MARDOGU-171975 format. One record per residue (C-alpha): x, y, z; residue number from 1. Coordinates in steps of 0.05 Angstrom, whole numbers, plus 5000, padded with zeros to 4 digits. Example, Ala and Ser with C-alpha at 12.3 -4.5 7.8 and 13.67 -1.06 7.14 Angstrom:
REM MARDOGU-171975
+------+------+------+------+
!    u !    v !    w ! rodo !
+------+------+------+------+
! 5246 ! 4910 ! 5156 !    1 !
! 5273 ! 4979 ! 5143 !    2 !
+------+------+------+------+
REM end
This chain:
REM MARDOGU-171975
+------+------+------+------+
!    u !    v !    w ! rodo !
+------+------+------+------+
! 2138 ! 1572 ! 2349 !    1 !
! 2125 ! 1498 ! 2351 !    2 !
! 2155 ! 1449 ! 2400 !    3 !
! 2207 ! 1422 ! 2352 !    4 !
! 2233 ! 1491 ! 2335 !    5 !
! 2235 ! 1509 ! 2409 !    6 !
! 2276 ! 1447 ! 2426 !    7 !
! 2322 ! 1456 ! 2366 !    8 !
! 2336 ! 1529 ! 2380 !    9 !
! 2340 ! 1530 ! 2456 !   10 !
! 2399 ! 1492 ! 2484 !   11 !
! 2374 ! 1499 ! 2556 !   12 !
! 2307 ! 1468 ! 2538 !   13 !
! 2342 ! 1412 ! 2500 !   14 !
! 2388 ! 1398 ! 2559 !   15 !
! 2330 ! 1400 ! 2608 !   16 !
! 2289 ! 1351 ! 2566 !   17 !
! 2350 ! 1306 ! 2561 !   18 !
! 2363 ! 1308 ! 2636 !   19 !
! 2290 ! 1293 ! 2655 !   20 !
! 2286 ! 1238 ! 2602 !   21 !
! 2349 ! 1204 ! 2627 !   22 !
! 2321 ! 1205 ! 2697 !   23 !
! 2255 ! 1175 ! 2674 !   24 !
! 2289 ! 1121 ! 2634 !   25 !
! 2337 ! 1102 ! 2689 !   26 !
! 2396 ! 1055 ! 2680 !   27 !
! 2395 ! 1008 ! 2620 !   28 !
! 2399 ! 0946 ! 2664 !   29 !
! 2339 ! 0968 ! 2706 !   30 !
! 2296 ! 0996 ! 2649 !   31 !
! 2225 ! 0970 ! 2642 !   32 !
! 2164 ! 0985 ! 2600 !   33 !
! 2141 ! 1031 ! 2655 !   34 !
! 2204 ! 1074 ! 2649 !   35 !
! 2194 ! 1080 ! 2574 !   36 !
! 2120 ! 1096 ! 2585 !   37 !
! 2139 ! 1152 ! 2633 !   38 !
! 2186 ! 1181 ! 2581 !   39 !
! 2130 ! 1178 ! 2529 !   40 !
! 2081 ! 1211 ! 2577 !   41 !
! 2132 ! 1265 ! 2591 !   42 !
! 2135 ! 1281 ! 2517 !   43 !
! 2059 ! 1278 ! 2510 !   44 !
! 2054 ! 1329 ! 2566 !   45 !
! 2103 ! 1374 ! 2529 !   46 !
! 2061 ! 1367 ! 2466 !   47 !
! 1996 ! 1383 ! 2503 !   48 !
! 2028 ! 1443 ! 2538 !   49 !
! 2055 ! 1471 ! 2473 !   50 !
! 1994 ! 1461 ! 2429 !   51 !
! 1926 ! 1466 ! 2462 !   52 !
! 1894 ! 1429 ! 2404 !   53 !
! 1925 ! 1366 ! 2430 !   54 !
! 1894 ! 1379 ! 2499 !   55 !
! 1826 ! 1361 ! 2470 !   56 !
! 1854 ! 1296 ! 2441 !   57 !
! 1887 ! 1281 ! 2509 !   58 !
! 1820 ! 1293 ! 2544 !   59 !
! 1782 ! 1250 ! 2494 !   60 !
! 1830 ! 1192 ! 2501 !   61 !
! 1835 ! 1197 ! 2577 !   62 !
! 1900 ! 1193 ! 2615 !   63 !
! 1888 ! 1122 ! 2640 !   64 !
! 1874 ! 1098 ! 2570 !   65 !
! 1937 ! 1133 ! 2544 !   66 !
! 1980 ! 1100 ! 2598 !   67 !
! 1951 ! 1031 ! 2584 !   68 !
! 1958 ! 1039 ! 2509 !   69 !
! 2029 ! 1062 ! 2514 !   70 !
! 2048 ! 1006 ! 2562 !   71 !
! 2019 ! 0956 ! 2512 !   72 !
! 2053 ! 0989 ! 2452 !   73 !
! 2122 ! 0960 ! 2456 !   74 !
! 2141 ! 0982 ! 2386 !   75 !
! 2123 ! 1055 ! 2399 !   76 !
! 2161 ! 1054 ! 2465 !   77 !
! 2222 ! 1024 ! 2431 !   78 !
! 2220 ! 1079 ! 2378 !   79 !
! 2213 ! 1132 ! 2432 !   80 !
! 2272 ! 1104 ! 2469 !   81 !
! 2315 ! 1098 ! 2406 !   82 !
! 2299 ! 1168 ! 2382 !   83 !
! 2313 ! 1195 ! 2452 !   84 !
! 2382 ! 1164 ! 2452 !   85 !
! 2393 ! 1193 ! 2382 !   86 !
! 2371 ! 1262 ! 2408 !   87 !
! 2316 ! 1263 ! 2355 !   88 !
! 2264 ! 1295 ! 2399 !   89 !
! 2224 ! 1321 ! 2339 !   90 !
! 2213 ! 1250 ! 2315 !   91 !
! 2187 ! 1232 ! 2384 !   92 !
! 2140 ! 1292 ! 2382 !   93 !
! 2114 ! 1271 ! 2313 !   94 !
! 2106 ! 1198 ! 2333 !   95 !
! 2069 ! 1213 ! 2398 !   96 !
! 2027 ! 1267 ! 2367 !   97 !
! 2001 ! 1217 ! 2316 !   98 !
! 1993 ! 1165 ! 2371 !   99 !
! 1951 ! 1214 ! 2413 !  100 !
! 1907 ! 1235 ! 2355 !  101 !
! 1895 ! 1163 ! 2333 !  102 !
! 1880 ! 1140 ! 2404 !  103 !
! 1831 ! 1198 ! 2414 !  104 !
! 1796 ! 1183 ! 2348 !  105 !
! 1790 ! 1109 ! 2365 !  106 !
! 1764 ! 1127 ! 2434 !  107 !
! 1711 ! 1173 ! 2404 !  108 !
! 1692 ! 1120 ! 2353 !  109 !
! 1683 ! 1069 ! 2408 !  110 !
! 1640 ! 1116 ! 2449 !  111 !
! 1595 ! 1133 ! 2390 !  112 !
! 1589 ! 1064 ! 2360 !  113 !
! 1527 ! 1028 ! 2387 !  114 !
! 1539 ! 0959 ! 2418 !  115 !
+------+------+------+------+
REM end
């Protein structure tokens, strides 16, 4: 079963993700890029835990590089936040899965390209 199916079919899992996400985002008036980045990292961790193929992409990209790239990707963070508020967790999973794969590929290309 993939992560989207698990979230869609398990109310407790859905509620838990929503509770943790709300805690990570904090109050609207106090919300920063860091809060949104933490929410995105939370979903990336769920993706990696559910599908080990993404673990390799995570390792290739590096956690520091992922955090920096997310923090600097305001559009992605805005989409994550919007989809979270719309309870469209599957869209967040798709968005961040693509983000992770692209970042890992770019990281590998940078490492293999001679200067």
